[in-house]
Structures are given as structure tokens and as C-alpha cells.
Backbone bond lengths (Angstrom), bond angles and torsions (degrees), N, CA, C in turn:
res aa  C-N    CA-C-N  psi(-1)  N-CA   C-N-CA  omega(-1)  CA-C   N-CA-C  phi
1 S - - - 1.454 - - 1.486 109.48 -
2 K 1.358 114.35 162.43 1.476 119.67 178.16 1.555 112.13 -62.60
3 A 1.338 117.44 -36.19 1.425 119.79 -176.72 1.511 108.62 -68.85
4 R 1.367 118.23 -41.59 1.461 122.57 -179.87 1.545 108.14 -63.82
5 F 1.338 117.48 -44.37 1.471 122.39 -179.37 1.557 110.03 -59.95
6 D 1.304 114.70 -44.94 1.472 120.64 178.46 1.547 112.01 -61.64
7 A 1.317 113.84 -39.75 1.475 120.37 179.95 1.531 109.42 -65.43
8 L 1.311 119.82 -41.38 1.452 123.14 177.58 1.475 110.25 -64.43
9 L 1.252 117.73 -41.17 1.514 121.74 176.56 1.528 110.76 -59.47
10 G 1.297 114.61 -40.59 1.455 120.35 -174.49 1.487 111.99 -64.72
11 V 1.338 117.80 -32.48 1.515 119.78 -174.84 1.548 109.97 -99.05
12 A 1.318 119.59 -3.52 1.476 120.68 -179.46 1.514 112.30 -64.64
13 A 1.303 117.42 139.63 1.439 123.51 179.60 1.559 112.49 -73.96
14 D 1.315 115.40 -32.35 1.404 122.77 -177.96 1.596 107.68 -87.80
15 G 1.331 113.37 155.17 1.442 118.09 173.22 1.521 107.59 -74.97
16 I 1.335 115.89 134.23 1.448 123.34 -178.89 1.525 110.90 -131.12
17 A 1.279 116.24 125.24 1.458 124.57 176.90 1.464 112.39 -124.58
18 H 1.361 116.26 137.43 1.447 119.91 171.82 1.497 106.01 -108.36
19 I 1.316 114.59 122.95 1.471 122.45 178.94 1.508 109.54 -104.00
20 D 1.320 118.54 127.57 1.481 119.46 -178.05 1.565 109.71 -78.78
21 A 1.307 113.23 178.49 1.489 119.50 -177.23 1.511 114.49 -60.70
22 T 1.298 117.63 -20.65 1.479 122.45 -179.89 1.517 111.10 -85.34
23 G 1.339 117.91 -14.51 1.467 122.64 -178.40 1.501 111.31 98.10
24 A 1.373 117.28 7.71 1.459 119.86 179.04 1.490 113.75 -94.06
25 V 1.272 118.63 149.35 1.503 123.71 -176.38 1.546 108.05 -73.44
26 A 1.343 115.32 120.82 1.446 122.42 177.93 1.496 111.04 -100.67
27 R 1.308 118.30 -29.59 1.528 122.42 177.30 1.471 107.59 -142.61
28 W 1.367 114.50 143.23 1.460 121.57 -178.80 1.511 108.25 -150.43
29 N 1.342 116.21 99.43 1.437 119.25 -167.36 1.536 112.47 -75.93
30 V 1.346 115.02 178.15 1.497 120.54 -176.81 1.496 111.50 -63.10
31 A 1.333 119.13 -39.27 1.440 121.34 -179.47 1.575 110.20 -66.43
32 A 1.295 114.08 -31.86 1.506 118.97 178.70 1.508 110.03 -63.78
33 E 1.385 114.11 -39.59 1.463 120.31 177.44 1.503 109.93 -63.69
34 A 1.304 118.45 -50.11 1.476 122.16 -179.38 1.495 113.89 -61.55
35 I 1.334 118.72 -42.34 1.453 120.07 -176.42 1.507 112.03 -74.51
36 S 1.356 118.59 -38.61 1.432 123.96 -175.89 1.518 114.65 -86.89
37 G 1.359 113.57 -26.96 1.451 119.96 -173.49 1.560 110.67 78.09
38 I 1.310 116.45 11.79 1.486 121.92 -179.65 1.521 109.26 -107.78
39 A 1.335 116.56 122.68 1.477 118.89 -178.40 1.507 110.47 -74.50
40 A 1.328 112.98 152.86 1.447 120.82 -179.30 1.494 112.10 -57.37
41 E 1.324 114.50 -36.78 1.491 118.52 -179.89 1.501 113.90 -58.17
42 R 1.337 114.01 -37.06 1.491 119.95 176.78 1.510 111.79 -78.45
43 A 1.289 118.74 -37.78 1.471 120.35 -174.21 1.505 112.12 -76.61
44 L 1.323 119.87 -39.87 1.474 123.03 -172.81 1.505 108.53 -62.54
45 G 1.344 114.96 126.34 1.464 119.66 176.39 1.537 113.60 89.39
46 S 1.353 113.62 -13.26 1.489 114.77 -176.95 1.524 109.65 -91.30
47 P 1.308 119.25 147.90 1.416 122.64 176.57 1.540 108.01 -62.35
48 L 1.333 117.16 139.52 1.396 120.81 -177.88 1.496 115.50 -57.79
49 D 1.375 112.47 -35.78 1.490 119.42 179.59 1.509 114.03 -68.86
50 A 1.371 115.28 -11.58 1.448 117.75 173.46 1.498 113.88 -89.18
51 I 1.307 117.07 -9.03 1.495 122.78 -177.82 1.536 106.80 -101.34
52 V 1.324 117.67 -45.94 1.482 122.09 -176.34 1.529 106.30 -86.44
53 P 1.330 121.52 132.43 1.412 124.04 -178.78 1.509 117.39 -59.99
54 E 1.295 118.12 165.44 1.452 121.47 -178.92 1.517 108.20 -62.68
55 G 1.348 115.17 142.85 1.450 120.06 -179.20 1.491 113.28 101.97
56 W 1.283 118.82 -8.36 1.453 121.54 179.05 1.529 111.58 -70.97
57 T 1.295 117.87 158.39 1.439 121.05 179.09 1.489 110.91 -82.25
58 S 1.344 116.66 119.55 1.429 122.41 -175.53 1.538 112.56 -63.80
59 I 1.336 116.75 136.58 1.478 119.29 177.36 1.511 109.41 -66.88
60 R 1.327 118.63 -21.35 1.452 119.38 -179.52 1.502 112.11 -71.00
61 S 1.347 116.08 -13.01 1.428 119.57 177.24 1.574 115.59 -84.76
62 V 1.326 110.49 -8.89 1.472 115.25 -179.92 1.485 115.65 -71.33
63 P 1.259 123.25 128.34 1.449 125.30 179.29 1.519 113.07 -50.38
64 L 1.284 116.41 142.20 1.478 124.11 -177.91 1.483 110.54 -88.90
65 D 1.386 120.55 55.45 1.378 125.03 -175.08 1.501 113.09 -114.92
66 G 1.349 119.32 4.64 1.405 124.05 -179.29 1.484 116.27 69.80
67 L 1.361 116.10 11.52 1.466 120.75 177.05 1.512 110.99 -106.76
68 P 1.366 117.42 152.87 1.463 121.26 179.18 1.459 111.01 -71.02
69 H 1.392 116.80 139.16 1.411 122.06 -179.47 1.557 107.70 -132.67
70 L 1.347 114.62 139.47 1.450 121.55 -172.50 1.602 110.66 -80.84
71 V 1.289 116.73 132.62 1.452 122.35 170.16 1.533 107.82 -134.36
72 R 1.315 116.82 161.76 1.447 121.14 -179.29 1.538 108.58 -126.75
73 W 1.293 113.44 130.21 1.509 119.31 -179.09 1.562 106.73 -128.64
74 S 1.318 113.76 166.05 1.428 119.87 170.22 1.556 108.20 -137.58
75 F 1.320 117.24 129.83 1.450 122.27 177.30 1.509 109.23 -97.36
76 G 1.290 116.03 149.24 1.455 120.62 173.87 1.491 111.28 82.85
77 P 1.391 116.51 174.00 1.439 123.07 -176.04 1.507 111.63 -68.41
78 A 1.307 117.76 143.16 1.453 125.53 176.40 1.532 111.25 54.64
79 G 1.323 118.03 30.86 1.467 122.37 174.83 1.491 111.86 58.21
80 R 1.387 116.15 41.92 1.455 119.80 -174.71 1.525 111.91 -71.26
81 A 1.329 118.84 -16.75 1.424 122.55 -179.08 1.536 113.36 -128.11
82 P 1.370 117.98 69.40 1.437 118.71 -179.27 1.469 111.51 -68.09
83 V 1.325 118.07 143.84 1.405 125.48 179.02 1.495 111.62 -133.80
84 R 1.312 117.06 158.18 1.453 121.90 170.93 1.528 108.94 -113.94
85 A 1.282 115.76 127.49 1.474 117.95 -169.31 1.578 107.12 -122.65
86 Q 1.335 113.60 149.08 1.435 120.69 170.09 1.550 107.78 -114.48
87 V 1.340 112.77 128.00 1.476 117.15 -174.53 1.545 107.84 -118.68
88 V 1.329 116.67 134.91 1.453 123.13 176.20 1.502 109.61 -125.37
89 A 1.313 117.10 125.28 1.450 121.70 179.01 1.529 109.30 -77.01
90 I 1.355 118.49 131.73 1.453 121.13 176.21 1.537 106.65 -90.83
91 V 1.320 118.20 108.78 1.424 123.92 -173.24 1.508 108.51 -111.88
92 R 1.362 113.88 127.85 1.461 122.39 172.63 1.490 111.60 -118.13
93 A 1.323 117.42 173.50 1.460 119.27 178.98 1.473 114.33 -56.47
94 S 1.380 115.28 -30.12 1.456 120.13 -179.35 1.492 113.29 -82.56
95 G 1.377 118.21 -8.61 1.445 121.72 -179.38 1.458 111.24 130.83
96 V 1.370 116.16 -162.33 1.480 123.25 178.22 1.478 109.72 -70.76
97 D 1.372 114.34 125.09 1.499 119.78 -177.60 1.551 109.45 -108.89
98 G 1.309 116.24 11.93 1.482 120.46 178.81 1.465 111.64 130.84
99 W 1.348 114.20 -166.48 1.477 120.30 -174.79 1.513 108.81 -146.64
100 L 1.351 115.46 143.82 1.457 120.52 177.93 1.548 106.24 -110.87
101 V 1.330 117.89 125.32 1.457 122.97 -176.35 1.487 109.44 -118.75
102 S 1.338 114.24 133.52 1.462 123.02 175.96 1.504 107.27 -123.81
103 F 1.382 118.48 124.37 1.443 117.80 -178.64 1.536 111.40 -140.47
104 A 1.354 112.05 155.32 1.502 119.42 -178.74 1.528 108.73 -144.94
105 P 1.254 118.21 157.49 1.453 121.77 -179.62 1.542 112.34 -57.55
106 Q 1.357 114.55 138.47 1.457 118.32 -177.56 1.486 111.81 -60.73
107 H 1.386 119.70 -33.03 1.479 120.57 -176.25 1.517 108.95 -63.55
108 R 1.333 117.77 -27.21 1.501 117.78 -179.87 1.543 110.66 -63.69
109 F 1.359 113.75 -39.97 1.488 118.32 177.32 1.492 111.80 -72.54
110 D 1.336 117.87 -34.15 1.465 122.33 177.81 1.552 107.83 -59.94
111 E 1.332 114.90 -43.58 1.492 119.92 -178.07 1.522 111.64 -66.43
112 I 1.350 115.79 -36.44 1.448 120.33 174.06 1.497 113.85 -66.52
113 E 1.380 113.06 -38.90 1.465 118.58 176.02 1.508 110.54 -62.02
114 Q 1.309 116.98 -41.97 1.467 122.24 178.56 1.501 111.93 -59.48
115 L 1.340 114.67 -48.34 1.457 119.06 179.30 1.558 112.06 -63.86
116 K 1.318 113.83 -35.78 1.549 115.52 178.67 1.511 107.71 -66.00
117 N 1.303 119.20 -42.21 1.484 121.06 179.23 1.528 112.57 -62.94
118 E 1.330 115.33 -39.06 1.444 118.00 176.23 1.493 112.57 -66.98
119 L 1.290 116.06 -35.64 1.510 121.63 177.23 1.521 108.98 -64.85
120 I 1.294 116.71 -46.79 1.513 120.77 179.26 1.503 110.12 -59.59
121 G 1.384 117.17 -40.78 1.461 120.80 179.36 1.511 109.33 -63.97
122 S 1.298 117.98 -44.09 1.403 123.98 -179.62 1.539 113.78 -61.85
123 I 1.345 113.94 -43.26 1.454 121.94 178.84 1.519 109.77 -64.14
124 S 1.359 114.18 -42.41 1.498 119.02 -178.28 1.559 107.97 -62.02
125 H 1.299 115.86 -41.48 1.523 120.56 -179.62 1.533 108.64 -64.28
126 E 1.365 117.91 -45.42 1.417 120.43 -178.42 1.497 114.64 -66.72
127 L 1.344 117.86 -26.42 1.432 120.99 178.70 1.558 112.45 -85.26
128 K 1.320 113.59 -27.29 1.467 119.07 -175.74 1.561 111.32 -61.26
129 T 1.333 117.44 -42.49 1.467 120.97 -178.98 1.490 112.39 -56.80
130 P 1.394 116.28 -58.08 1.476 114.90 -177.54 1.528 114.84 -69.02
131 L 1.325 116.28 -28.83 1.472 119.39 173.93 1.510 111.68 -61.32
132 T 1.377 113.54 -43.64 1.476 119.07 178.61 1.521 109.99 -59.90
133 A 1.327 116.86 -45.59 1.441 122.14 -178.38 1.574 110.21 -61.91
134 V 1.305 115.10 -46.95 1.451 119.43 -178.68 1.507 109.64 -61.53
135 S 1.333 117.14 -46.39 1.480 120.76 -178.22 1.540 110.71 -64.15
136 G 1.286 118.02 -43.15 1.461 122.41 -179.87 1.494 111.95 -63.09
137 Y 1.365 118.63 -48.75 1.426 119.54 -177.75 1.520 112.66 -71.83
138 A 1.321 116.54 -31.62 1.472 121.89 176.30 1.497 110.76 -62.66
139 E 1.326 115.11 -44.23 1.455 120.44 178.94 1.500 111.88 -61.74
140 T 1.375 113.81 -40.53 1.493 120.16 -178.72 1.516 110.44 -65.42
141 L 1.316 117.13 -35.56 1.484 122.76 -178.39 1.559 111.35 -64.74
142 L 1.319 116.63 -18.41 1.444 117.88 178.97 1.512 113.00 -68.21
143 D 1.336 117.10 -16.43 1.443 126.03 177.72 1.524 108.47 -75.40
144 D 1.308 116.30 110.62 1.491 119.77 -179.06 1.510 115.68 -69.39
145 G 1.344 114.95 -9.00 1.484 119.10 -178.51 1.520 114.72 -90.83
146 I 1.278 118.02 4.18 1.517 121.45 179.86 1.526 108.08 -72.43
147 P 1.326 115.70 133.57 1.459 118.02 178.24 1.511 111.05 -63.89
148 T 1.343 115.50 155.78 1.469 118.90 -173.87 1.499 111.08 -63.51
149 A 1.318 120.58 -38.86 1.508 119.99 -178.87 1.507 113.62 -66.91
150 Q 1.350 112.52 -38.37 1.502 117.44 176.03 1.496 111.49 -68.35
151 R 1.304 117.47 -39.70 1.442 121.63 175.60 1.559 112.53 -59.73
152 Q 1.313 113.19 -37.70 1.536 116.40 179.92 1.489 108.82 -67.64
153 R 1.392 116.66 -38.81 1.434 116.83 -177.37 1.512 109.63 -67.79
154 F 1.370 120.34 -36.59 1.452 123.99 176.27 1.539 111.88 -60.77
155 V 1.343 114.67 -43.01 1.422 120.14 179.50 1.521 112.55 -63.72
156 E 1.333 114.46 -36.02 1.482 121.90 179.79 1.566 107.89 -68.63
157 T 1.288 113.17 -42.44 1.512 116.82 177.70 1.495 112.14 -61.36
158 I 1.279 116.23 -41.88 1.509 120.33 175.96 1.494 110.81 -60.56
159 R 1.271 117.65 -43.88 1.431 123.54 -179.83 1.551 111.24 -63.29
160 E 1.341 114.57 -43.56 1.481 117.68 178.08 1.534 111.67 -64.05
161 N 1.268 118.56 -41.13 1.465 121.45 179.38 1.513 111.93 -69.65
162 A 1.336 116.44 -32.70 1.426 118.05 173.68 1.535 113.59 -64.84
163 T 1.361 110.42 -39.26 1.532 115.86 174.21 1.482 111.95 -62.85
164 R 1.337 115.82 -38.19 1.496 119.84 178.83 1.489 109.85 -60.35
165 M 1.380 117.73 -49.38 1.438 120.56 178.52 1.504 113.09 -62.23
166 Q 1.314 118.89 -32.14 1.449 122.39 176.18 1.522 109.32 -64.82
167 R 1.327 117.22 -38.57 1.434 119.36 179.60 1.552 112.61 -65.88
168 I 1.300 115.41 -36.92 1.440 119.68 177.14 1.535 111.12 -65.16
169 V 1.346 116.74 -43.00 1.441 122.95 174.23 1.575 109.80 -58.44
170 D 1.279 116.04 -48.10 1.457 120.96 179.62 1.486 112.09 -59.77
171 D 1.360 117.04 -37.84 1.478 120.57 176.93 1.532 111.83 -64.77
172 L 1.338 115.12 -36.98 1.428 117.90 179.29 1.557 111.40 -69.87
173 L 1.342 115.24 -35.45 1.429 118.36 178.21 1.566 108.10 -69.36
174 D 1.302 117.82 -39.20 1.445 120.16 175.28 1.594 112.56 -58.84
175 L 1.338 113.95 -40.94 1.475 119.06 177.89 1.543 110.65 -59.79
176 S 1.363 113.53 -42.51 1.465 117.98 179.57 1.521 108.82 -66.43
177 R 1.357 121.13 -35.95 1.416 122.11 -179.21 1.499 110.27 -71.86
178 I 1.351 116.74 -35.39 1.499 119.03 178.62 1.551 110.15 -62.52
179 E 1.354 114.23 -44.04 1.492 115.74 179.13 1.481 113.15 -65.92
180 S 1.314 120.02 -28.27 1.451 121.87 -179.24 1.533 111.56 -92.40
181 G 1.381 116.92 -3.79 1.441 118.84 177.00 1.503 114.43 86.75
182 G 1.304 118.05 5.66 1.493 122.16 -171.69 1.578 112.29 -103.70
183 W 1.340 115.74 6.42 1.449 116.94 -175.74 1.510 111.95 -87.71
184 R 1.376 114.66 140.23 1.441 123.47 178.28 1.532 108.91 -129.09
185 P 1.317 118.26 131.01 1.500 120.13 -177.00 1.519 109.88 -64.14
186 N 1.335 114.58 137.33 1.484 122.05 176.33 1.549 109.29 -116.39
187 V 1.321 115.31 93.61 1.428 122.22 -174.08 1.528 108.39 -75.39
188 S 1.332 119.27 128.31 1.408 121.83 -178.42 1.541 110.48 -145.68
189 T 1.336 116.11 159.02 1.441 122.03 177.45 1.532 111.30 -81.36
190 V 1.293 114.22 132.89 1.509 119.14 -178.53 1.508 109.94 -117.39
191 E 1.317 118.59 130.18 1.456 122.89 177.99 1.493 108.65 -85.22
192 V 1.328 117.79 109.32 1.410 122.21 -177.94 1.524 111.85 -62.51
193 A 1.268 118.01 -47.86 1.452 123.86 -176.44 1.597 109.65 -59.24
194 G 1.330 115.87 -36.66 1.432 119.63 179.76 1.565 111.92 -70.65
195 I 1.330 115.05 -37.35 1.446 118.58 176.69 1.532 111.14 -64.95
196 V 1.363 115.66 -44.19 1.432 120.75 175.40 1.489 114.51 -54.59
197 T 1.401 114.32 -43.81 1.426 122.05 178.05 1.569 110.64 -62.24
198 D 1.335 115.33 -43.79 1.492 118.09 178.50 1.546 110.96 -61.02
199 V 1.326 117.39 -43.12 1.482 120.14 178.17 1.493 112.14 -63.22
200 F 1.317 118.00 -42.93 1.468 122.11 179.88 1.514 109.50 -62.88
201 T 1.299 116.38 -45.90 1.483 121.32 -179.85 1.499 111.33 -56.45
202 A 1.342 111.91 -44.54 1.515 117.88 -176.24 1.502 114.06 -70.52
203 L 1.361 115.30 -30.72 1.475 118.86 -178.31 1.511 116.69 -104.09
204 Q 1.362 115.97 -3.80 1.460 116.89 -175.59 1.506 113.25 -59.98
205 G 1.318 119.02 -41.79 1.427 122.24 178.65 1.495 116.85 -58.64
206 A 1.375 114.43 -46.75 1.428 120.74 -179.07 1.531 109.41 -69.39
207 A 1.336 117.51 -34.44 1.477 121.13 -177.96 1.540 108.24 -70.84
208 S 1.297 117.62 -43.63 1.408 123.05 -179.03 1.559 111.30 -62.06
209 A 1.288 114.72 -38.63 1.496 119.94 179.67 1.484 112.94 -64.55
210 K 1.336 118.16 -25.74 1.393 126.68 179.67 1.542 115.05 -97.77
211 G 1.319 114.66 -1.30 1.454 122.19 179.76 1.511 112.26 74.95
212 L 1.345 117.17 28.40 1.433 121.62 179.01 1.500 112.21 -99.85
213 T 1.308 117.33 151.33 1.452 124.37 179.47 1.499 108.87 -114.72
214 L 1.311 118.48 123.84 1.495 120.51 -178.98 1.542 107.04 -94.17
215 V 1.300 113.60 134.22 1.487 120.42 -177.24 1.567 105.68 -126.52
216 A 1.322 114.49 133.91 1.476 121.74 175.47 1.477 109.87 -112.03
217 N 1.367 113.02 146.35 1.453 119.57 179.90 1.507 109.40 -141.68
218 V 1.336 117.44 79.57 1.439 124.66 -178.00 1.554 107.92 -83.70
219 V 1.266 116.47 120.26 1.486 121.24 -178.86 1.489 109.90 -60.83
220 P 1.379 117.97 129.09 1.501 118.03 174.79 1.509 113.92 -56.12
221 G 1.324 115.27 135.85 1.439 117.53 178.72 1.581 113.85 92.39
222 A 1.380 114.90 -11.71 1.424 121.50 178.41 1.557 112.66 -106.54
223 T 1.274 111.22 40.52 1.494 116.80 -175.75 1.528 110.10 -75.20
224 H 1.341 116.32 -23.42 1.475 119.86 175.91 1.513 109.62 -132.75
225 V 1.327 114.05 149.13 1.526 120.91 175.26 1.471 108.22 -135.97
């Protein structure tokens, strides 16, 4: 119903505007007022191009495919309030029946972009250690003179680091599922001593090169969590 739709617009965190087929503002929610600094009384009934400064991307340039398309606007003098907007054309059999616009401050997306870059850097660091171990031990295995027992240990180390990289990939997939709402927790038993061994094996070479000694202290009885 219209009342329910208006109620949803009222509590939305993003600015939402409904533009009618003539290009005039038909709805302008509370968040749109806060983000743009333009009161609903001024916006409602006004052509959108009278609200957004010259140089904005016209909603009439948005493809009529019913999909959201990115445009960038700035409200206020000297572009003091840049926003990123998603525009969807409302298309009926008779033609374009208006547009639905959702927008948020550009700095919010900049913060998300910064977090994404930090995440990529962290993932790269987490993958570098097991990749280095796998590469090093695989290269060593090319030596036919390695004793069988030592060769077996090297193969096991490669397997353990491959498992570690798989866990990182699984964590990334879980993160994607969490964002999409499809993640379900998978509770499992973890062998603490085994994880400590994996970490020591991966870091032993770097620690030895720097003259460091790695010491583990696993509390008795806490072998599994």
C-alpha cells in the first residue's frame, strides 16, 4: 500500500527520491533532506534539474532496462555535498513512468573502498606466508638426493600450507555469504596443537633467519575448542 511504502521510505538510511514521468520530484524522504540539505517542501513538485546543480548526470540518460545505474551528483554550492546515486527507470508498457533514485554521501563509499583495500592487503599478507612455504619446499623437492623421510616431511608441509590457503579462501566465501544473507555457522572441533604446529612450520624459516626461537605453550586439557 502507499502508506506502507511511505513508511519504508521514512526509515531508510539512504536518500530516496521518486521522480515522475515529467521529471518532477514526487517523493523525497527524510534521509534525502538530511543528505542534500534540501527540504521536502522545496523538492516536492520541482523538476529534479532545478535541485541538482548544472553538470549532473541526467536521469533521462539512464538505460530503460529496469536495472540500477550509477550517477554522481553534488548538492549545494561548489559541490560541497557529493553523493553517489543509483537510478532505476520505471518502465511500463506505455513507456517510462518515472525513476526511483537512491543516494548516499560519497564519503561513505570512500570509507568502504578504504576498508576493501585494507582487506585486500591483509589477505595478500595472509596468503604470502603459505605460498612462500609451498614454493620453497616444492623447489627443494626437485633435489633427487633428499632422503625419503625428509621428503615426506616436506610434502606434508606443502599439504598443510595448501590447507591453510584453502581456509583463507573459505573465509572469503563466508564473508561473501554473510553480506548476501546466505551464511550459516558451521561449528566444528579444532585441534589447537595442530594449528600451533602449522604456524610454527610456516614461520620457522623466517624466525631462524632472524635468530629467533619460537616457543609454544598449549594449556593441558585445551587440545580442542
